[in-house]
N, C-alpha and C positions, 0 to 999 in steps of 0.2 A: 745492586738493584734488586736482588732477591729473585723470587719467582714472579716474573712479570705477567700480569693479567691483561690480555688484549681486548680491545673493543671491536676491532674489525673481524667480522665473521662471514662465512660463505653459506649461501642458501643453495644446497646441492640440487634441489628440485628445479631451480631456475637456471643453474649453470649448464651451458651447452658445450663446454670444453673448447671455446675459442681461445685465441692467444692474445687478446687485447691486453689483459691484465699482466701477463708475464713479460710483455714487451715494455710496459710502462713502469713496472715496479722498480723504484730506484735502488732497492737493496737486494734485488733478485730473490725475494722471499716467496715467490709463487711458482708452482709447477702445474702442469696439466698431466694427470695420470688417470688412466682408465676412463677417459672422457670427461673428467671433472677437475676443477682447479683444486689445488692443495696449498694452504698457506702455512709457511714455516714460522712458528712462534719465535725461533731463535733469531730470525732475521727481520721480522716485521717491526716497523717503527710506528705503525698506526697513523701514517700520514693521510690515509683515506684516498689516495690517488686512484686506487683500484675501484673505489666506490664511484668515482666520477667518470671513469672510462668504460665501466661495464655497461654494455648496451642492454643486457638482460636483467639488470638490477639484481644480480645474484650476490653482490657484496653489500653488506650493511654494517652499520655501527650499532653496537649494543648500548642502548640508552634506557632510561627509566620511563615508564608510562606515567601520565599525569596522576593516576590513581595512587601513586606512591606517597604523594603529599598528605594524604589522609591519615598516614601513620603518625603524624606529628601534630600536637595541639597548636603549635605556633609555626607557621610556614612562611619562609622568606624566599623570594625569587631574586637571583643575581643575573640580570641580563648582560651579555657581552655587548659592547658598543656596536658591533656589527649588526645587531638586531634592528637598530634605528634605520639602517639602509635597506631593509627588506620591504618597506611599504612606500608606495608611490603617493605623491601629493600630500605628504605629511611632513611638517617641519617642526611641530611642537613636540618635544620629547615627552612632556607630561601626558600627552594623549596616548602615546605608545606604552608608557609605564603604567598608566591607569588601566588600560585595556588588559595588560598582563596581570595586574593585581586582581582584576575582577574574575580571573579564571579560577580563583580559589585561594589566593595567597593573602596572608595577613599584612605583609609589607613587601615592598620592592626596593632594592638598593642597587645602584649602578656599579658595575665592574669598572667603568670609566673613572669613577672616583678613586678606586684603588690604583688605577694606572697613573693618575696624577701624582699620588703619593709615592709610588714606586719610582717615578721619574725623578722626584726630588731626592729620594734615598740613593738612587744611582748616581746622580750628580755629586752628592756628598762623598760616596765611596770612591769615585774616579778621582776626585780632587785630593783625597787623603791617602790613596794607595798607589804604589808604583810597581806592582807585580807584573804578571804575565800580560803581554799585549800581542795582538789585539784582544780585548775582552769580547766575549760572544754573549749576546742576550740570552737569558734563561726563560724568557716569556713563552716561547713555542716549545711544548713538550716533545714534539716530533723531532725537532732539531737537536734537543738535548739527548734524546734517545739515539739519534743518529751518531752523535759524537761518542756516546758511551759504547756503542757497538763497533763503529767503523773508524773512529778517530780518537782512541783512548788517550793518546799523547796530548790532546787538546782539552782534556777535562779541566786542567788547571786554568784554562782561559775562560771557562764558563763564569759569568757574573754570579757571585754567591748571594743573590737577592731573590726572594720568592716572587712568584708571578703575581700580577695584579688580581687575578681571581682569588688566590689564596689570601692575599692581604685584605681584600674586601670581605671574604668569608669570616676571617678572624675578627675584623672590626664589627661586622654585623652580629656575630655571636656575643661579643662583649656588650654591644648596645642593647640587645634584647634581654640579656641576663640582668642588665641594670634596671630593666622595667619590672623585674621580679619573676621572670620566667625561668624555670629550672633548665640547666644546660641540656639535659636529655630530652626535654620537650620541644626543643628548637630543631626544625628541619630546614637546612639551607640548600637550595637547589640552583645549580648553574644552568642557564639557558645557553647551550653551546652551539657554535658554528662548525665544529670539527670533531673528528673521531679521536684525535690524540688527547684532547682535553677530557674526553670520556674516560680514557685510560688513566689520566692523571689523577682523578679523584680516588682511584683504587691504588695507584702506584705514585704517591706524592713525591715530588722532587725536593730533596733537601730537608725533609722532615719525616718523622715516623708515621704521622697520621694527618690526613687532610680534614679541614673544617667543613668540607663540602659533603653533604649527605646523599646527594643524588645529582645526576646530569640528565637534562631533558633536551631533546633535539629541537632546534628552531623549526625544522620542517614539520615536526609533530604538532606544534602549537600555532603555526602560522595561520591556518584557516580559522581557528577559533578566535584568534586575536583580531584578524581582519573583520570577522563578523561582529565582534565586540566593539571595534572602533566605529563601525557604521552606525551603531545605535547608541553611542556614548554621548551623554549629555553633561554629567557632572564630572569635570576633569579635576583630579587631585594634584596638589603641588608636591611632586615626588623627585623632581630633578635636583641634582646637587653638583654634578660634574661640570667641567668646562670644556673648551675646545681642545685643550691639550690631551685630556683623557680620552675623548671620543676619537681623536686622531689616531689612536692605537689600532683602530679597526682596519686601517689600510696600511699597505707597505710604505715605509718611510715615516710613519707617524711617530713611532717611538724615538728614532734617532733625531727627528726634527725637534721634538720636545726637549731632548737633552742638549741641543744646541752645541754639539761637538763638531769642530771643524773637520777633523779627520775620521769621520764615521761613514760607513756605507750601509745601505739597506738592500738586502738580497731576498727576493721572493721566488718561490718555485723550488721544490726540493732538488731538482737536477742542478739548478744554478747554485744552490747552497752547497751541494757536494763539491762543485767545481771550486768555489771560493775556499772551502775548508781544506781542500787538497793544496791550494796555493799557500794557505797559512801553514799547513804541516810542512811544506817544502821551504818555508822561510821567505816567501816572496811578497808578503804583505806586512813587512815590519814598519812601514810608514803609516799604517792604519791603527787607530786607537780603539775603535768600537765597531762591532758588526751586529747589525740587526738582521737576524736570519729567520725567515718565515717559510714554512714548508708549502703553504698554499699560494698559488699564483694570485697576486693582487693583495695578499695578506689575508686576514681573517674574513674579510668580506668575500673571499673566494673559497671559503671552506666547503667541504663536501656535504655539510648538513644545512647550508643556507638555501634560500629559495631563488634569489635574484642573481642574474648575471653580474659578475664582479665589476665590469665596466660601468654598467648602469648603477650598481650599488655605490660605486665611488662618487658618481655625480650626485646621487641622493644624499650621500654623507656630507658633501660640501654644502648642500642646502641646509641640512640640519645644523651644521656648524655656523653658518651665517646667522641663522635665527638665534642660536645660543648666545652669540655675541651681543645680541640686542635684548636678552632677557633681563628683566628687572629683579631686584632682590625679592619683591613680593611674589614673583612667579616661581621661586625656588623653595626647596624643602625648608620648613620652619626650623627644624632641629637637625642641622647637618650631621652626618655620620662622622664620628671621631675616630682617628687612627692613632691617637697618642699612646695607646697601650699595645699597638701592634709591633712585633719584632720582625723587621723586614729581612733579616739575615737568615740564611739557611743554617740549620743546626745539625744537619746530617751530611756527612761526606758523600759525594757522588762517586760511586765505584764503577770501574769498567765492567762491561758484560763479558762473561767468558766466551772466548772465540770457539766456534765449532771445530773439533779436532777430527782429523782423518783416522787417527788411531791413538789409543792411550800409550802404546809403545812407540818410542821415538823412531826406532829402526823400521818398524812396520809402517809408520806414517811416511817416512822418507821413501820407502818402496812404493807406497800407494801414490805419492806425488809423482814419482818417475813414471808410473803407469798412466797417470792422468796426462802427463806430457806426451807420451807415446800415442795415446788414443786421440788426443787433440790434434796431433800432427797428421793423423789420417783423415780427420773430418774436413768438410768443405770450408769451414770458417767463414760462413756468410751470415750467421746468427739469424736464421729465418724464423726460428721458434716452432717449426712444425713438429719437432720431436717432443714438445711439451716443456722444454727448458728454455730460459731466456737467451742464452748464448751457447756457442759450441764449447767454450771452456767450461761453463756450468754443466753442460750435458756430459762432458768427459768425467767430471767429478761425480755426477749422479750415477754414472755407470760403475765407477770404482766403489761407490758407497752401496751399490746393489739396489739403487732406486730406479734404474733404467737399463735398457738393453741397447746394444749397438744398432740393432735393426729398427729401433724407434726413429732413427734418422732416415728420412725418405731417400736420401742420396745413397747412404750405405745399404739400405734395403734394395734399391734399384741395382746397385753393383752386385749384390748377393744373388738377386734373381737372374741377372745376366750371366753370372758365373755358373749358376746351377743349370741354366738353359744350355750353355756351351758344354757343360759336363754331360748332359743328357744326349746332346748331339754326338759327342765323342763316343759315348757308350753304345748308342744305337748303331753306329757305324761298325762296332765290333761284334754285333750279334751274329751268330751262325746263320747260314742260308735258310735252314729249316725254321728259323724264327723271324724271317724277313716278312715284309708286308705282303709279298706275293704268295706266301704259304703260311698263313697264320696258324699258330698252334692252339688247339682247343682241347683241353683236358677232358677225358671221358669220366663219367662218374665211377666206373669200375676201377680206373687207374687211380683216381684220387682216393678211393676206398682202400685199395691195396697199399698205397703209400702210408695210410694211417696205421 
């Protein structure tokens, strides 16, 4: 995967050093040191869960500002289908797409269209290949990153088909170039519901370079879009996708479109980890396909969305009902073509190097033994007050020189008690002339003589 560039960042000014994030981080990538959170790039999968649980809003995803689109003569927006579920009392997709286009884009093309085509490509791949099972969807970059880091033995199970957003970006670039626009003049911007997809544009999965030129957060454009919708009069015909593509926005949508009998949909990164552990242990051999989504509820529950995922799911159903009744006259006159898109990954996914205790094997074994000894002395209640997520992680941090044993409040209390007892024992051994009844007070002359 090379040098991975992360999108999740910490705002140190806002961080108060609480332990909310370290307790919820699924890969134990966060510590609290010197009163501030510290995110380990080696372990972070950019799932964005820390963004959602941080009450101080000290975690954020690095996305592009809308001003970036002005760098390109021809600008195209790629909205994720979860965008449709962010607005209440709206069922016409064309209204949402038109409002987005009016923010300064020359065209708007749905990622849901790419999702439909990826669904068909996946069906074909499954029917023609009898390799590793169960296959794991490659659509969620956080889940792929999780496998690369924590479950490298399951890399061969990852579906070797590009994500819908990349398929859509490739089709859009081909389409705009057919209009006579030079490749370098085209700017393609994904409207993202999550942090992992922000990282994806910089660290593409299965290819050397992404066709996405920038990622814009749904949260950043929501108010501008809502204001634009309120004053919208001339609605353009921009919709192309169907119900199957839009269904990818919620958990279960992808596997439902595939119509595979032995498929499961898992949402929430903790649940995904549990399922992958079972796959690794050979306990899910009767399952053919796993749709894994890091966010609870799917993309509609992403950390960069605006609406509660349960409310968003209900709104998504309304949009889908209306889409079923759309006539051809209400759809895009010249549908986007995917005939030139290569849906298969052309770059092998490699496991991420595991953090080592030491380059020397003998030294590493010695450090592991030391970790086990320290861990045996700890209370093993995983309270997080030391700044590490678990007592086991804390023991490792001590050995790595990133923490001290006294950072544990229980060990500190024991140390204070021991010192207090030592002081009492020492005070009992003081000579009578140094007792409290006859305190010794040094005279200046005596101190001077001693110098």
